[in-house]
Backbone as ProteinMPNN parsed JSONL, in Angstrom:
{"seq_chain_A": "XXXXXXXXXXXXXXXXXXXXXXXXXXXXXXXXXXXXXXXXXXXXXXXXXXXXXXXXXXXXXXXXXXXXXXXXXXXXXX", "coords_chain_A": {"N_chain_A": [[0.824, 31.623, 6.442], [-0.715, 28.1, 7.33], [-3.372, 27.853, 8.472], [-5.183, 25.251, 8.525], [-4.442, 22.286, 9.183], [-4.385, 19.23, 8.493], [-3.262, 15.953, 9.22], [-1.731, 13.768, 7.236], [-3.204, 10.627, 6.282], [-2.659, 7.722, 6.248], [-2.662, 5.022, 7.505], [-4.145, 3.028, 6.171], [-5.805, 1.187, 4.021], [-6.892, 2.055, 2.275], [-6.986, 4.736, 2.974], [-3.397, 5.147, 1.906], [-4.029, 4.742, -0.482], [-5.474, 6.894, -1.048], [-4.011, 8.762, -1.072], [-1.95, 7.854, -3.494], [0.256, 6.784, -2.623], [1.985, 3.572, -2.505], [2.229, -0.378, -1.213], [5.262, -1.6, -0.78], [6.113, -4.609, -0.654], [8.404, -7.55, 0.594], [10.322, -10.324, 0.127], [12.015, -11.866, 2.381], [13.262, -14.99, 2.22], [13.538, -15.486, -0.666], [14.639, -13.106, -1.098], [12.479, -11.184, -2.856], [11.247, -8.862, -4.225], [7.856, -7.099, -4.001], [4.628, -6.248, -5.027], [2.163, -4.69, -2.432], [-1.553, -5.591, -3.953], [-3.571, -2.78, -3.267], [-5.243, -1.783, -5.03], [-7.515, -4.123, -5.558], [-7.638, -5.023, -3.228], [-9.032, -3.033, -1.586], [-10.979, -3.327, -3.031], [-12.651, -5.154, -2.339], [-13.324, -4.979, 0.13], [-11.227, -4.364, 2.229], [-10.782, -1.751, 2.725], [-10.9, 0.185, 4.793], [-8.994, -1.005, 6.716], [-6.866, -1.281, 8.659], [-2.8, -1.02, 8.022], [-0.816, -1.994, 9.409], [-2.687, -4.555, 10.659], [-2.722, -6.543, 8.722], [-1.754, -9.524, 7.028], [0.707, -10.045, 4.6], [2.183, -12.896, 2.42], [4.191, -14.776, 1.325], [4.137, -14.985, -2.334], [5.983, -17.161, -4.648], [7.113, -18.469, -2.302], [5.779, -19.048, 0.361], [6.637, -17.525, 2.566], [6.736, -14.728, 5.373], [6.064, -12.189, 4.137], [7.552, -8.715, 4.138], [7.448, -5.64, 5.257], [6.615, -2.141, 2.911], [6.674, 1.011, 2.921], [5.452, 3.151, 0.515], [6.626, 6.671, -0.896], [4.461, 8.246, -3.397], [6.175, 8.407, -7.192], [8.246, 10.732, -7.011], [7.714, 14.383, -9.394], [9.22, 15.274, -12.508], [12.298, 17.387, -12.056], [11.475, 21.085, -12.569]], "CA_chain_A": [[1.154, 30.481, 6.955], [-1.572, 27.665, 7.026], [-4.538, 27.754, 9.29], [-5.793, 23.87, 9.256], [-3.571, 21.554, 7.921], [-4.179, 18.156, 8.629], [-2.356, 15.055, 9.301], [-1.92, 12.336, 5.701], [-3.816, 9.053, 7.019], [-1.859, 6.195, 5.779], [-2.708, 3.693, 7.958], [-5.827, 2.059, 5.719], [-5.963, 0.368, 2.816], [-7.792, 3.386, 1.188], [-5.962, 6.141, 3.282], [-2.373, 4.23, 0.638], [-4.592, 4.323, -1.857], [-6.308, 8.03, -1.234], [-2.76, 9.583, -1.074], [-1.244, 7.897, -3.459], [0.887, 5.398, -1.564], [2.06, 2.18, -2.576], [2.424, -0.652, 0.082], [6.653, -2.394, -1.441], [6.304, -6.54, -0.361], [9.891, -8.283, 0.296], [10.276, -11.949, 0.851], [13.881, -12.174, 2.578], [13.605, -16.0, 1.82], [13.492, -15.385, -1.854], [15.274, -12.466, -2.09], [12.235, -10.769, -3.854], [9.908, -7.493, -4.061], [6.337, -6.61, -5.462], [3.93, -4.273, -4.308], [0.43, -4.965, -2.172], [-2.738, -5.145, -4.655], [-3.83, -2.659, -2.379], [-7.026, -1.602, -5.03], [-8.05, -5.146, -5.239], [-7.667, -4.943, -1.483], [-10.042, -1.239, -1.426], [-13.202, -3.421, -3.398], [-12.496, -6.219, -1.577], [-13.587, -4.744, 0.807], [-10.745, -4.8, 2.924], [-10.462, -0.009, 2.478], [-10.795, 0.412, 5.601], [-8.887, -2.194, 7.282], [-5.159, -0.851, 9.11], [-2.026, -1.351, 7.29], [-0.302, -3.43, 10.25], [-3.127, -6.014, 10.38], [-3.323, -7.288, 7.109], [-0.799, -10.733, 6.469], [0.936, -10.987, 3.759], [2.941, -14.401, 1.962], [4.974, -14.369, -0.628], [3.548, -16.261, -3.125], [6.872, -17.883, -4.561], [7.776, -19.985, -1.104], [5.0, -19.104, 1.525], [7.601, -17.462, 3.803], [6.087, -13.463, 5.456], [6.36, -10.386, 3.568], [8.253, -7.843, 5.116], [6.564, -4.152, 4.327], [8.227, -0.813, 2.191], [5.506, 2.325, 2.406], [6.944, 4.08, -0.968], [5.307, 7.99, -1.657], [3.923, 8.825, -4.847], [6.571, 9.043, -7.444], [8.456, 12.551, -7.319], [7.769, 15.052, -10.802], [10.883, 15.804, -12.711], [12.481, 18.573, -11.424], [11.614, 21.676, -13.628]], "C_chain_A": [[-0.655, 29.63, 7.567], [-2.4, 27.447, 7.714], [-4.923, 26.213, 10.018], [-5.501, 23.02, 8.968], [-4.337, 20.152, 9.332], [-4.341, 17.04, 8.321], [-2.487, 13.945, 8.432], [-2.935, 11.035, 7.039], [-3.436, 8.111, 5.996], [-1.8, 4.953, 6.58], [-3.806, 2.95, 7.391], [-5.173, 2.271, 4.52], [-6.032, 1.896, 1.512], [-7.06, 4.751, 1.895], [-4.679, 6.446, 1.926], [-3.033, 4.436, -0.856], [-5.262, 6.8, -2.159], [-4.926, 9.704, -1.623], [-1.956, 9.056, -2.427], [-0.304, 6.653, -3.523], [1.087, 4.073, -2.03], [2.276, 0.923, -1.537], [4.153, -1.768, -1.034], [6.29, -4.035, -0.176], [7.645, -6.755, -0.668], [9.764, -9.353, 1.013], [11.937, -11.776, 1.455], [14.25, -13.528, 2.153], [14.234, -15.923, 0.241], [14.429, -13.57, -2.943], [13.946, -11.716, -3.151], [11.018, -10.072, -3.375], [8.575, -7.974, -5.013], [5.594, -5.958, -4.576], [2.264, -5.432, -4.536], [-0.517, -5.089, -3.559], [-3.744, -4.204, -3.729], [-5.288, -1.905, -3.539], [-7.951, -2.709, -5.474], [-8.771, -5.839, -3.601], [-9.305, -4.451, -1.127], [-11.354, -2.552, -2.043], [-12.976, -4.584, -3.545], [-13.539, -6.232, -0.007], [-12.363, -4.268, 2.531], [-9.325, -2.556, 2.894], [-10.461, 0.293, 4.054], [-9.476, 0.181, 6.906], [-7.411, -1.922, 7.789], [-4.227, -1.782, 7.966], [-1.167, -2.767, 8.471], [-0.873, -4.861, 10.56], [-3.053, -6.959, 9.126], [-1.416, -7.882, 6.871], [-0.807, -10.794, 5.779], [2.189, -12.259, 4.013], [3.422, -14.622, 0.937], [4.269, -15.897, -1.964], [4.518, -17.482, -3.796], [6.809, -19.556, -2.865], [6.773, -19.61, -0.006], [5.095, -17.944, 2.647], [6.834, -15.684, 3.984], [7.043, -12.36, 5.035], [6.541, -9.303, 4.262], [7.619, -6.135, 4.238], [6.706, -2.983, 3.712], [6.776, -0.155, 2.789], [6.022, 2.466, 1.225], [5.841, 4.532, -0.912], [5.308, 7.4, -3.049], [5.45, 8.79, -5.455], [7.155, 10.221, -7.828], [8.647, 13.26, -8.915], [8.738, 15.177, -11.192], [10.67, 17.048, -12.731], [12.26, 19.84, -13.169], [13.189, 22.598, -13.459]], "O_chain_A": [[-1.564, 30.297, 8.062], [-2.365, 26.218, 7.778], [-4.991, 25.902, 11.207], [-6.329, 22.505, 8.216], [-4.619, 20.241, 10.527], [-5.163, 16.687, 7.476], [-3.314, 13.092, 8.752], [-3.075, 10.915, 8.256], [-4.074, 7.89, 4.967], [-1.029, 4.018, 6.362], [-4.43, 2.21, 8.151], [-4.364, 3.101, 4.105], [-5.484, 2.364, 0.514], [-6.651, 5.682, 1.201], [-4.725, 7.41, 1.162], [-2.563, 4.293, -1.985], [-5.321, 7.555, -3.129], [-4.952, 10.847, -2.079], [-1.075, 9.879, -2.673], [-0.242, 5.774, -4.383], [0.092, 3.363, -1.88], [2.707, 1.516, -0.548], [3.837, -2.559, -1.922], [6.354, -4.049, 1.054], [8.173, -6.401, -1.722], [9.289, -9.476, 2.142], [12.885, -11.557, 0.7], [15.389, -13.63, 1.698], [15.385, -16.31, 0.038], [14.657, -13.153, -4.079], [14.304, -11.624, -4.325], [10.146, -10.393, -2.567], [8.34, -8.669, -6.001], [5.898, -5.274, -3.599], [1.673, -6.128, -5.362], [0.046, -4.454, -4.45], [-4.777, -4.777, -3.383], [-6.295, -1.516, -2.947], [-9.105, -2.399, -5.771], [-9.668, -6.554, -3.153], [-10.285, -5.043, -0.676], [-12.464, -2.627, -1.515], [-13.033, -5.164, -4.629], [-14.16, -7.097, 0.612], [-12.805, -3.951, 3.636], [-8.132, -2.262, 2.971], [-9.424, 0.922, 4.267], [-9.15, 1.003, 7.762], [-6.619, -2.547, 7.084], [-4.582, -2.757, 7.303], [-1.041, -3.981, 8.306], [-0.245, -5.91, 10.698], [-3.478, -8.103, 8.963], [-0.379, -7.248, 6.678], [-1.766, -11.372, 5.267], [2.831, -12.558, 5.019], [3.004, -14.631, -0.22], [4.128, -17.107, -2.139], [4.136, -18.643, -3.654], [6.602, -20.754, -2.673], [7.25, -20.184, 0.973], [4.196, -17.511, 3.368], [6.37, -15.221, 2.943], [8.133, -11.89, 5.36], [5.657, -8.921, 5.029], [7.479, -5.786, 3.066], [7.39, -2.472, 4.599], [5.852, -0.916, 3.076], [7.062, 1.885, 0.914], [4.722, 4.02, -0.876], [5.905, 6.471, -3.592], [6.285, 9.072, -4.595], [6.752, 10.808, -8.832], [9.546, 12.834, -9.639], [9.591, 15.247, -10.307], [9.712, 17.738, -13.081], [12.65, 19.629, -14.317], [13.597, 23.297, -14.386]]}, "name": "protein", "num_of_chains": 1, "seq": "XXXXXXXXXXXXXXXXXXXXXXXXXXXXXXXXXXXXXXXXXXXXXXXXXXXXXXXXXXXXXXXXXXXXXXXXXXXXXX"}
């Protein structure tokens, strides 16, 4: 039995990076997917910022982007 399990923190830019998660961004108007530039955001001082406070816009049409939390890619089955 694991004695001291700590919850995984994925609320901030830094938390996503620490756990190798990415943040997918989708523009409904353009039907276009891209990923949020998490490394750049962290290097610009946004690492402790909650993800829900960030507002992303499509670089093509300027429309609001929906967010999708993406876990790290699973390793191939052994």
